C-alpha positions in Angstrom: -37.6 1.3 -6.7 -36.7 -2.3 -5.6 -33.0 -2.5 -4.7 -33.1 -6.3 -5.5 -34.1 -5.7 -9.1 -31.3 -3.2 -9.6 -28.8 -5.7 -8.2 -30.0 -8.4 -10.5 -29.8 -6.2 -13.7 -28.6 -8.4 -16.5 -25.4 -7.6 -18.4 -24.2 -8.6 -21.8 -20.4 -8.7 -21.9 -18.5 -8.2 -25.2 -14.8 -9.0 -25.7 -14.9 -10.7 -22.3 -11.4 -12.1 -22.2 -10.6 -13.4 -18.7 -13.7 -11.8 -17.3 -12.0 -9.2 -15.1 -14.5 -6.4 -16.0 -17.3 -8.9 -15.5 -15.9 -9.8 -12.0 -16.1 -6.1 -11.0 -19.7 -5.9 -12.1 -20.7 -9.2 -10.4 -19.0 -7.9 -7.2 -21.2 -4.8 -7.5 -24.3 -6.9 -7.8 -25.1 -7.0 -11.5 -25.7 -10.4 -13.3 -23.6 -11.4 -16.3 -26.0 -13.4 -18.5 -24.1 -13.5 -21.8 -20.4 -13.3 -22.7 -18.5 -13.2 -26.0 -14.8 -14.0 -26.7 -13.4 -15.0 -30.0 -10.2 -16.5 -28.7 -10.9 -20.2 -27.9 -8.1 -20.5 -25.3 -9.2 -17.3 -23.6 -12.7 -18.8 -23.5 -11.4 -21.9 -21.7 -9.3 -19.7 -19.3 -12.4 -17.5 -18.6 -14.6 -20.5 -17.9 -12.2 -22.0 -15.4 -11.2 -18.8 -13.7 -14.6 -17.3 -13.2 -16.2 -20.7 -12.2 -13.6 -21.2 -9.5 -14.0 -17.6 -8.3 -17.8 -17.9 -8.2 -17.6 -21.2 -6.3 -15.5 -19.5 -3.6 -18.3 -17.0 -3.2 -20.9 -19.6 -2.8 -22.2 -19.2 -6.4 -22.7 -22.6 -8.0 -23.4 -21.2 -11.5 -20.5 -22.3 -13.7 -19.1 -19.7 -16.1 -18.9 -20.2 -19.8 -18.4 -18.1 -22.9 -21.8 -18.1 -24.5 -20.6 -17.1 -28.0 -17.1 -17.5 -29.5 -17.9 -15.9 -32.9 -16.4 -12.6 -34.0 -18.7 -9.7 -33.1 -18.9 -9.1 -36.9 -20.5 -12.5 -37.3 -23.1 -12.3 -34.5 -26.5 -10.9 -35.3 -28.3 -8.9 -32.6 -31.2 -11.4 -32.8 -28.8 -14.3 -32.1 -27.4 -12.4 -29.1 -30.9 -11.8 -27.6 -31.9 -15.4 -28.1 -28.9 -16.7 -26.3 -28.9 -14.1 -23.5 -32.7 -14.1 -22.9 -34.3 -17.4 -24.0 -37.5 -16.4 -22.1 -37.8 -13.1 -23.9 -36.1 -9.7 -23.9 -36.3 -8.0 -20.5 -37.3 -4.4 -20.1 -33.9 -3.4 -18.8 -30.3 -4.7 -19.4 -26.8 -3.3 -19.9 -23.8 -3.9 -22.1 -20.2 -3.8 -21.0 -17.0 -4.3 -23.0 -13.4 -3.4 -23.7 -12.8 -3.6 -27.5 -9.2 -4.7 -28.3 -7.1 -1.6 -28.0 -3.7 -2.2 -29.6 -4.6 0.1 -32.6 -5.0 3.0 -30.1 -2.3 2.2 -27.7 0.6 4.7 -27.6 2.9 1.7 -27.6 0.9 -0.3 -30.1 0.4 -0.1 -33.9 -1.4 3.3 -33.6 -3.5 2.5 -36.7 -6.5 3.9 -34.8 -10.0 3.2 -36.3 -8.4 2.1 -39.6 -6.8 -1.0 -37.9 -8.6 -4.3 -37.7 -8.9 -4.0 -33.9 -9.8 -0.3 -34.0 -12.8 -1.3 -36.2 -14.1 -3.5 -33.4 -14.7 -0.3 -31.3 -17.0 0.9 -34.1 -18.8 -2.5 -34.2 -19.3 -2.2 -30.4 -21.1 1.1 -31.0 -23.1 -0.6 -33.7 -24.3 -3.3 -31.4 -25.3 -0.8 -28.8 -27.5 1.0 -31.4 -29.0 -2.3 -32.5 -29.6 -3.9 -29.1 -30.6 -0.6 -27.4 -29.6 -1.5 -23.8 -30.7 0.8 -20.9 -27.1 1.6 -20.3 -23.6 0.7 -21.4 -20.0 0.9 -20.3 -17.0 0.8 -22.6 -13.4 0.6 -21.5 -10.3 1.4 -23.6 -6.8 2.8 -23.6 -6.3 6.6 -23.1 -4.7 6.7 -26.5 -8.2 6.6 -27.9 -8.5 10.3 -27.0 -4.9 11.5 -27.3 -4.2 11.7 -31.0 -6.2 14.4 -32.8 -7.3 12.3 -35.8 -8.4 9.5 -33.5 -10.2 11.8 -31.1 -12.1 13.5 -33.9 -13.1 10.2 -35.4 -14.3 9.0 -32.0 -16.4 12.1 -31.6 -18.1 11.4 -34.9 -19.0 7.9 -33.8 -20.1 9.0 -30.3 -22.5 11.5 -32.0 -24.2 8.5 -33.7 -24.8 7.0 -30.3 -25.5 10.3 -28.6 -28.8 10.5 -30.6 -30.2 7.9 -28.3 -27.8 8.0 -25.3 -26.5 10.5 -22.8 -22.7 9.9 -22.8 -19.9 10.8 -20.4 -16.3 9.6 -20.1 -13.4 9.9 -17.8 -9.8 8.7 -17.5 -9.2 6.5 -14.4 -6.0 5.1 -13.0 -6.0 1.7 -11.2 -3.3 2.9 -8.8 -5.9 5.3 -7.3 -8.2 2.4 -6.5 -5.8 0.3 -4.4 -4.1 -1.7 -7.2 -0.3 -1.8 -7.3 -0.2 -0.9 -11.0 -0.1 2.4 -12.8 -2.7 1.6 -15.4 -4.7 4.4 -17.0 -7.9 3.5 -18.8 -10.8 5.6 -20.2 -14.3 4.6 -19.4 -17.4 5.7 -21.4 -20.8 5.6 -19.7 -24.0 5.7 -21.7 -27.6 6.0 -20.4 -30.6 5.6 -22.8 -32.3 9.0 -23.1 -35.7 7.4 -22.6 -34.6 6.1 -19.2 -33.7 9.4 -17.5 -34.9 13.0 -17.3 -32.3 15.3 -18.9 -32.9 17.7 -16.0 -30.9 15.3 -13.8 -27.8 15.9 -15.9 -25.7 18.8 -15.0 -24.2 19.5 -18.5 -24.8 18.8 -22.2 -25.2 15.3 -23.5 -21.5 14.7 -24.0 -20.3 16.4 -20.8 -19.4 15.8 -17.2 -22.6 14.6 -15.6 -21.7 11.0 -14.4 -20.2 10.7 -10.9 -17.2 8.7 -11.8 -15.6 7.0 -8.7 -12.9 8.6 -6.6 -11.1 6.7 -3.8 -10.0 9.5 -1.4 -7.5 7.1 0.3 -5.5 6.6 -2.9 -6.3 9.8 -4.9 -3.1 11.2 -6.6 -1.2 8.2 -5.2 1.6 8.5 -7.9 2.6 11.9 -6.6 1.3 11.8 -3.0 3.7 9.2 -1.7 7.5 9.0 -1.7 8.2 5.9 -3.8 11.3 3.8 -3.6 14.2 4.4 -6.0 16.3 2.0 -8.0 18.6 -0.2 -6.0 21.3 -2.8 -6.8 19.8 -6.3 -7.3 19.8 -8.4 -4.1 20.1 -5.4 -1.7 18.1 -5.5 1.6 15.6 -2.7 1.5 13.2 -1.0 3.8 9.7 0.3 2.8 9.5 4.1 2.7 7.5 5.5 5.6 3.7 5.9 5.1 3.8 4.1 1.8 0.7 1.7 1.7 2.1 -1.8 1.2 -1.0 -2.7 -0.9 0.2 -0.3 -3.6 3.5 -2.0 -3.8 4.5 -5.0 -5.9 5.7 -6.7 -2.7 2.1 -7.3 -1.7 1.6 -9.4 -4.8 4.7 -11.6 -4.6 4.3 -15.2 -3.7 6.3 -16.5 -0.8 8.5 -19.6 -1.1 5.8 -21.5 0.8 3.1 -20.3 -1.6 5.0 -21.4 -4.6 3.8 -24.9 -4.1 0.5 -24.3 -2.2 -1.2 -21.5 -4.2 -2.7 -22.2 -7.7 -0.7 -20.8 -10.6 2.1 -19.6 -8.2 4.8 -21.8 -9.8 3.9 -21.0 -13.4 6.4 -18.6 -15.0 8.6 -18.4 -18.1 12.1 -19.8 -17.8 15.0 -17.4 -18.1 17.7 -18.3 -20.6 20.1 -15.7 -19.4 23.1 -16.1 -17.2 22.7 -14.9 -13.6 25.7 -12.7 -13.9 23.9 -10.7 -16.6 20.7 -10.5 -14.5 22.7 -9.4 -11.5 23.5 -6.1 -13.3 19.8 -5.2 -13.7 18.8 -3.0 -10.8 15.6 -3.5 -8.8 13.2 -1.0 -10.2 14.9 -0.6 -13.5 11.8 -0.6 -15.7 13.0 1.9 -18.3 14.7 -0.8 -20.3 13.4 -2.2 -23.6 13.5 -5.7 -22.2 14.2 -7.6 -19.0 12.5 -4.9 -16.9 12.8 -5.5 -13.2 10.1 -4.3 -10.8 10.8 -2.7 -7.4 9.2 -4.4 -4.4 8.3 -1.0 -2.9 6.8 0.6 -6.0 3.8 -0.1 -8.3 4.2 -2.0 -11.5 4.0 0.0 -14.8 1.8 -2.7 -16.4 0.8 -6.3 -15.9 2.9 -7.3 -18.9 4.5 -5.3 -21.7 5.8 -5.3 -25.2 5.4 -8.7 -27.0 3.8 -10.3 -24.0 7.0 -10.0 -22.0 6.7 -10.5 -18.2 8.6 -8.4 -15.7 11.5 -9.7 -13.7 10.9 -10.5 -10.0 12.4 -7.7 -7.8 14.8 -9.8 -5.9 14.8 -13.3 -7.4 16.2 -14.7 -10.6 13.0 -15.4 -12.4 10.1 -13.6 -14.1 6.8 -13.0 -12.3 4.5 -16.0 -12.0 0.9 -16.2 -13.4 -0.4 -15.7 -9.8 1.7 -12.6 -9.2 0.5 -11.1 -12.5 -3.1 -11.9 -11.5 -2.6 -10.2 -8.2 -1.2 -7.1 -9.8 -4.5 -7.0 -11.7 -6.4 -7.2 -8.4 -7.6 -10.7 -9.2 -8.4 -12.9 -6.1 -6.4 -16.1 -5.5 -9.7 -18.0 -5.9 -9.5 -17.3 -9.6 -7.7 -20.4 -10.8 -6.4 -21.2 -14.3 -5.8 -24.7 -15.7 -2.1 -25.6 -15.5 -2.2 -27.4 -18.9 -3.2 -24.3 -21.0 -0.3 -22.2 -22.6 1.6 -19.8 -20.5 1.7 -17.3 -23.3 -2.1 -17.2 -23.5 -2.4 -16.8 -19.8 -0.1 -13.8 -19.6 -1.7 -12.2 -22.7 -5.1 -12.6 -21.3 -4.0 -11.2 -17.9 -2.3 -8.2 -19.5 -5.4 -7.4 -21.6 -7.7 -7.3 -18.6 -9.2 -4.4 -16.6 -7.9 -4.4 -12.9 -10.8 -5.9 -11.0 -11.0 -3.2 -8.2 -11.2 -0.5 -10.8 -13.9 -2.4 -12.7 -15.8 -2.8 -9.4 -15.5 0.9 -8.5 -17.0 1.9 -11.9 -19.8 -0.7 -11.5 -20.7 0.5 -8.0 -20.8 4.1 -9.2 -23.1 3.1 -12.1 -25.4 1.1 -9.8 -25.7 4.1 -7.4 -26.4 6.4 -10.3 -29.1 4.1 -11.6 -30.8 4.0 -8.1 -30.4 7.7 -7.3 -31.8 8.8 -10.6 -34.5 6.2 -11.0 -33.1 5.1 -14.3 -34.8 1.7 -13.9 -38.4 1.9 -13.0 
């Protein structure tokens, strides 16, 4: 099989958001040929961020959201026309992370009955209509934690399982070099006509896909001695053997970078007296609001609650847009327009898949495709 053709496999991206999942797949060598995002501001942020990132990599192809309709309104024939104007290729893939608030343990928990939960069903519908050679779906772990949601999910997976071999796994961004404890569940589907079932080690919905493992960071949450809460403003030393790249400190912009790195000086103003903020310990993230990160620990999330942004470990401000992007593993070459709303930027960042985690999944998928001659 020609390795070049595998690297150039086209991908359709649903619920693209800021394009973090797309970035991981591009880094692995796939080609994003069609994107979908219903939020118009997210679409503008996506176009600017991905275009600037591509330019830094020597790729002159500007990014754009090809379709801003709701997935409910887009026909499969329309998608194929937009993605493949010269005709449908023999092989292509679909990736996407349907909005997950209805499944989040901290969200509405309406499951598949919620408006956003129904978008997961529609994602499966599009897979069955478009019939890609493979697909990847990312979502919160709450999708499989509640009994009623898990059973409903199984029922819908069985629809897809008639045509696809499916496997899934929970992965944590912290175990892939990202300073964030972010667990996500990934579903991998391979069209049954593309692979010999003898190459699968278990039943169709079983553990046959070699999900990525980074031995360097495996079990990072328990393997290292993480720093403990400390009074605000105290001088601290990094615990011995703790990788700095897994610490929030590695993402914080310096005073010099504030005015020299794009999006580094964009943050929400604080309307609280300093004497109140002084009482919030560094690393005190178990609060309902005004959670302060620890410089020598990972972040629980990129943002939390109603799009609230964490407090800087040792400065009287919230994290900046650039710092939040770094916590998601997004390169500094990904630049967002300063004129667009801060609230939209942080919401888009918080919704994204950490890029190194996305890349690890994409690399594992590409290797599986090559090793098992999925694409002939």
